[in-house]
N, C-alpha and C positions, 0 to 999 in steps of 0.2 A: 765616632759616636759621642753625642753630647753627654756631659757629666750628669749622672743621676737618671738617665733614660735606660730603659730595658729593651733588649732586642725582642722583636715580635717573633712568635713561633710560626712554624710552617702552616698550621691550621688557621691562625689569624690572617696570614697573608692570602690564603685561599678565600676566606670569607670576604675580605676586602676586595679581592678581584671580582667576585661574583656580584658584589654590590655596586660595582662601577657602572656608570651610566652607559647606555648603548650609543655607539658612534654613528649608526646609520639606521634607516627605517627597517631594514631586514633584521638587524640584531634586536631592535626593539620589539618586533612582532614575533620572533622565533626564539629569543633568548640568546645567550652567548654563542657565537658562531662555532666555537670549538666543540660544542656539543653535537653539531651536525657533521663533524669530521674535519673541521678547519684546525689549523695550528692553534695551540692553546695560548701562545704568547700574544699579548696585546701590544701592538705597535702602531704608530701613526703612519697613515698612507698605505695600509695593507689592502689587498683586493677584497671587495665586498659588494655583491657576490661575484660569480664568474663573469668574465668579460662579455660585453654585449648587453648588459642590463641597462634598461632605459629609465631607471628610477631617478627622480629628480634629486634625491638626497645624496646620490653617489656622484663623484666627479667624473671626468672623462675617462673612458675605458673601464668603468666600474670601480674606480679607486675612491675610497671614502676618506676625505680629508679629516685630520684630527679635529675633534671638537664639533663636528657637524652631526646633527641628529634631526630626524623627521618623525612625525607621528604615524603616517600611513604610507606604505609603499605603493605608489601610484604607477600603473603602466608596466609593472614588472612581469615579464613572461618567463624569466629564467627560473630554474628549479633550484631549491636550496640543497645543500649537501654536496655540491661538486667541489673537488679539490682545486686548489689554486693553480696547480701545474696544468690542468686540463687533460691529463692522460686518462683519468678515471672519472666518470660521471655517474653519480648516485642519484636515483629517483627518490623524491621525498613528497609527502602529501600536504605540504604546508603552503601551497600556492593559493592562498586565500583570495588574492586579487583576481584569480580566474573564476572562482566560485561565487563570489558576492558581487552583485552589480555595483558599479561605482557611483552612478548618478542617482539622485532621488527619484527621478522619473522612472528609471529602470527598476528600482526596488518596488515602487508602487505598482508598476505593471506586472511584476512577478507575483506580488501579493494578490492582486486582483485576479490573476490567472488561476492561482491555487484556490481562491475562494469560489470562482466560477465553476471549476471542475468538481469541487466537493458539493456545492449546492445543487448542481445539475444531477449529481448522483443521488443525493438525499431527496431530491424532488419526488422520486418514485419509491425509493427505499425507506424513507422516513427516518430510519436510524441505522447506525453501523457501528463498528468497533474502531478504535484508534489505529489498529494495524491495517485495516482495509482503507481507512481514511487517508493514511500516509501513502498507501499504494495509489490511490486515486489521484492524489495531489502530485504524484511523481517523486516522492521522497523515498530514499532507500532505507532510512532508519525510522522506527516508530517514535523514538525520542525526538526526532526533528519535527514532528507534527505537534508537539506540546505548545509552542509559542503561537503558531498560526491558529490552532483551535481555541486557545485562551483569548486571542484577539477577536475571533469571530464570536465567541460567547460574550465578550465584553460589549460588542456592538449589537448583540441581540439576534444574531443570525442563526446561531445554533445553541443548543443546551447540552451541557456535559453532565452526565449522571453516572452514579456508581450503584450497581445492583449486586445482590448476593445470589449466586446460583444454588440449585438444590444440593450440590456437593460442598457447600459452604465456602466456595471460592468467590472472590469479588471480581467483577468485570466492569470495565468502564465503557460507557456507551456515549455516542455522539448523535444527537437528534436534531432535526431541523425545526425551526419555530415558524409561526405564521409570518413574521417579518422576513425570515429567510425565504419562505415561499413567495412572498410578494417581490422580494429583491430578484430572485432568479427568474420569476415569470417576466419581469420587465427586461432583464438582460437577454432572455431567449425569445422574447416576443411571443410567448405562449400563454394559454389561459391559466389563471390562478387556481391552484389546487388547495382547497380548504382542509388540508390534513396536516397535522403537525405532531411532533413527539410529545407524549404525555407521560409524565413520571408515574411509574407503577402499573402501566398498562401493557407492558411487554410481557409476553408469555415466557415464563422462566423455563418451562419444559421444552419449548421449541426455539429457544434462543440460539443454541448451538447449530440446530438445523438451518435456521435462517442465515447464520453467519457463513456456513458452508455454501449455501446457495449464492450468497453475494460474492464470495471468493470465486466460485465457479463462473458466475456471470462475468466478472471482470476478466478472467482468463479467456473465456469464449469470445468476448468482445475484441480482445487483442488478436484473436485468431481469425477474425472475419465474420463471426456470427452476428446477426442483427435481429431487431424487433423482439427483444426479450420482454416477456410479460408474465405476470403471475395470475393464473386463472382462479386462484382461491380468493381473490379480492372482489367478492360479489356481495350483494346485500345479504343481511343476516337471515332474511326469510328463506333465501335460496340455500344457505348453508344449513339451516335447521331441517329443511325437507330431506336432505341427503338422497335426492333422486339420482344423482350421478356422482361419479368420482372425478375429482379435479387433479390433474398432475401438478407437481410442484412448480413447473415453469414450462413455457412453450417459446421456442426460438426458431429463427430461420437459419438453417445450415448454409455455409458458403456454396454448397452445390445447388441450393434453391429449394430443398425439401424442408418442410416444417416439422420440427422434432418436438416431442413431449419428453421432458426430462423429469426423472424421479431420483431424488437424493435419498438413499437408504443408509442411515446411520445405524439402525437396528433392524434385525431380521423379523419379519412378520410370520404368522402362521400360514399354512397352506390354504386353510379355509378362507382367510382374508385375501390371499393372492388370487383365488378362484373368482372372487367377487370383482376385484380390481381389474383382472384380465378381461372380463366381460365388458366392463365399462370402457376400457381402452379399445376393444374391438368395435363397440358401438360408435365411439368417436372417430375412429379411423374409417368406418363405413360412411359416416356423415361427411368426411373430408376435412375434419378439424385439423388433423395432422397425419403424416404418412409413416412416421417411425416412432418408436418408444425406446428411450435410452435409460437404463438403470445404472446409476453411478454409486459406488461405495467407497469408503475411505481407503480400503486396502484390498489386496488380492484375495485374502482369506474369505472376506465377506462376499466378494464377487463370486468365488467358487461355490459358496453356500447358496447364494441366490440362484445360480444356474442349476444346482442340484434340486432345489425345491420346485422350480418351474418345469423342469423335465419330468418330475414325478407327480404333477397335478392330476393327471388322468382325465379330468373334465373341468370345465369352467361354467360360470353362471352368466348366461346372456339373456336379457329380457325376462328374468325370472325362471328360466329353464336351463337344465343341465345340457351342455353340449360336449361331446367327447373331443379330446385333443388329438388332432392329426399332426402328421410330420411337418406340414407346411403352415400350420396355424400361427406359430410364433416366428415366422420368417422375418418379420419387421422389427424384432426385438434385438437390442444390443445390451450387453453387460460389460462394464469396464470400471476402472478406478477414476477418481477425480482427475488425476494427471492425464489420463488418456482421452477425456471427453473433448478438449479443445481441438485436437488434431485427429478426431475420429473420422474415418472414412465411411460414408454411407453408401 
């Protein structure tokens, strides 16, 4: 030891070791390799990572020469965290090279695919929530949709808005713009829809109801349901007349039957259900659909719906009371949201 110098403490030596520069691309991307189960000692020529790695930064056989470092691990299919001996292999989630496309063209294709999926969904839905938007784009986490949505908003394809619900909770909405409608119409070669999201025009009382309908539509589409449409999207004059009841949605079941879907977040009165039942019977007699499905969030509300319908006694059909027979509601189904996609008709 030189004269006048002080020995470094153990803590100082640890800090210096952590500040050391990475010796290969794997260490630069994932931190010191001893954190993933590797030997803590740093020595030149150690294995990095397990044998068989095709990273250009590593030497033959996966050996990282001393002083060699690279920015990005290219072509590595080996998993981090395996021990040098090869006796034990530990799985790790740090295979970023398998999750992120390498070339610029692949990244652009992935971005365009996510945009096309979301805009095709918003073409008819007009607005949705970030949770459903992430599901439509094929993302597992809602947080992963933040950057794609921000980029689409910057390009003028969507508008990101925040609204306050009646229970004073804030909810973020993603709505399509007219530029987004024009963009997706050109991609799909379909007519332009002159409808776009307008701030402050979303019904706060029906927001949760429409969100449940969207989630149900997405689940049913993956189960093989087709031709989903919303009968309530009619001219304002027809809505004001209230001559008929419109179900929440009508879709084609995989069996070929056309189903009317009613989402019941809240239970209505028996008087209201007598009127609704008569309108459903008229629509089924006209051939608009063959079955009616009532979906509720949980089993408790499903049981309550069944109890009310069984105790109706009579229904109102064409302004007249008609007694309820045993086979009158044979085409009705009551189930939870989770049971609708796999429902057997």
